[in-house]
N, C-alpha and C positions, 0 to 999 in steps of 0.2 A: 615606192617611197612617197609618203604623203607630207606636204608642207601646207600648214595653215598659218597664214601671215596676218599680223595686225600692225596698225600704226601704234607708236609708243612715244611718250614725251622724250625729247632729246636729253634733258637733264637726268632722267632716270637711266637711259641707255648709257650716257657718259659715265655714270657712277659704276658701271659694270665692265667697261672696256679697259684694257691694259694701257700703260704709257707707251708712246711711240707709234700709235696708230690713230687714224682719224675716222670719225663716223662716215659710213658710206650711205648717203641719202639717195632716195629716188623721188624726183620731183620735189626736192626740198624737204622731204619727210623721212623720219627714222622708222625702222620696222624691227619686229621680232617675229620669229617663226617657231611654231611647234612642229617638229619633224619626227615622223614615225617611219621606221624602215626595218628591213630584214637583211641581216648580214648572212652571206653564204660563203662557204669554203674559205674562212679566214685563216691566214697564215702569218706568222711572225718570223721574220728573217728566213722565209721559205718553208718553215716548219708548221705543220698542222697539228694542233693538240686535240686528240680524240675527245669528243663530247663537248668541245668548245668552239667548233668551227662554224656553227650555224646558230644564230640567236637573234631575237628581235631587240630593237633599241628605240627609245624615245628621247629626243634631245630638244633643248630649248636654246635658241641661239639668236644673235644679232649680227649686223653686217657692218664691216669696217674695211678700211684700206690701209695697207702697209706700203706707202709710196704709191706706185702704180698698180700694185697687186690687189685684186679683190679678195677679201678674206672674211672669215667669220670668227666670232668669239662665242664659245659655248658657255651658257649660264648654268646649265645642269644637263647631265646625261644619265639616263636610267637604263640599266641592263639587268637581266635576271640572274647573272652569274657573279658571285663574289670574286672569283678568280679573274674574270675579265675586267671587273671594276678595279681590282687592285693593280693589275698590270698596267691598265690605262692611266691610273693615277701616278704610278711610279715611273713609267716610261715617258709619258707625255705631260704629266702634271695637269691632266684634265679633270674637271669636277664630276667624276663618275660616282654614282651611287647604285646600290642594288635595289631592285623593286620587282614586283610581279608584272611581267610584260608578256602578253599573248598576241599572236598575229595570225590572221587567216585571210586567204584570197581565194575567190571563187569566180570562175568564168561562166557566163550564162548568155546564150544567144550572141548578140553583138556587143555585149558589155562585160564588165568585170566589177566585182564588189570587193573592197578591201576593208578589213576590220582590225582595229587595234584596241586592246583593253589593257589598262595598266594602273598601278597604284603602289604605294610604298609597302603596304602589308597585304592588300587585296586588290584585284583588278576592278576597281569601282569607277574609273574614268574610261571613257569610250570615244572612239573615232570610227565613223563608217562613211566611206566614200564610194560612190558608184560612178563609173566612167565608161566611155566607149572603148572598144578593143583597138580601134585605129590609133595610130601614133603620128605625131608631128615633131619636128625639131623647132624649138622656139627661135624666133628671129633674134639676131644679136642686139637689136634695139628694144626688145620686149622686157617687161617686168619679170616674166618667167625666167628669162636668161639671166637677168640680174640676180635672181634668187638662187638659181641652181648652179651657175658656173662660177665657182669659187676656187681659187688656186692655193690658198693658205688657211691654216688655222692659227690663231694668235691668243696668247694669254700671258698673264703676269707670272714670272718664275718665282721660286722661293726667295731669290735675292732681290725681288722687286723689279727686275729688268724684264724687258720683252723677250718672250720665247715664241718662236714660230715653227710650224712644220708645213711642208709642202704636200699638196694633194694633186694627183694627176688622174684624169679619166676623160674619155671621149664625151662629146656633147650628149646630154641625156635626152632621150625621147620622152615626150609627155603624152598622156591620154586626155582627150577632152572630158572634163568633169561634168557629170549630169546632176548629181545630188550630193550633198554633204550633211552629215548630222554628227554632232559631238556633244558630250556631256563631260565637262572638265571643270573642276574647281581650281583655278590657277592660284588662288591664295593658299589653298591647302598644299598644293604640290610644290610651288615655287616661292612662297613667302607672301606676306600680306601686301607688300608693295606692288605685286602683280595681280591682286584681286580685282582691280578695275577692268581687267580683260574679260571677266565673267559677264559684264554688261556690254561688251563691244562686239560688233560684227566683223568677221575677217574681211580684209581687202583683197585677198587672193587665196584660192585653194588649188594646189597643183598635185597631180598624181604622176610621178615620174617612173619610168620603167627601171632605171638604174643601169649599171654596167660594172665591168671590172674597175677597181680603184686601187691605186698605189698610194700609200701614205709613208712619208719619209721621216727619219728621226728628227727631233726638234733641234733647233740651233738658236 
């Protein structure tokens, strides 16, 4: 899982978070992350749907708190399957859309290279990250821990009220990043208000190994 994180204006972030949550700042600043990941062996209520159990995903998210709980709000989530997108919209009310998403990971010597390509109609946007094969657990006081250890997802429900779902997973190991290269038109993918990110440098790039994850029904 690759997280490319940028600072973002608080007023813009606030315009996209649901009622009942607070912005979760790091050193007084707000952030958004582009997150590319590969889902494996996905099951809904314990059932695996053949052909839809493994797929790549690219999401765009920001960081909030629901009381003491660290949470995220997803601004958009891209998956290659219309079925997966439809189930996620209906079951969780999340902003899933279909897109072309491709993922590839290659181990070489003492490193690993991960590549994601994606786009609404063609995979014209790209992320390439090279990292060491060694892994570490981020310290609880680190920015990497702040970004990766989130216990809830939050969004505005159809009735305008806050809806949340709980997420459980062990602490994620991360690999020390060596190089990162990306070509993304944020304005084209996420709307003109995010086009300013085209000229910004990321404040963090994380390559996480991932783990088993449990996602619970929204409440």
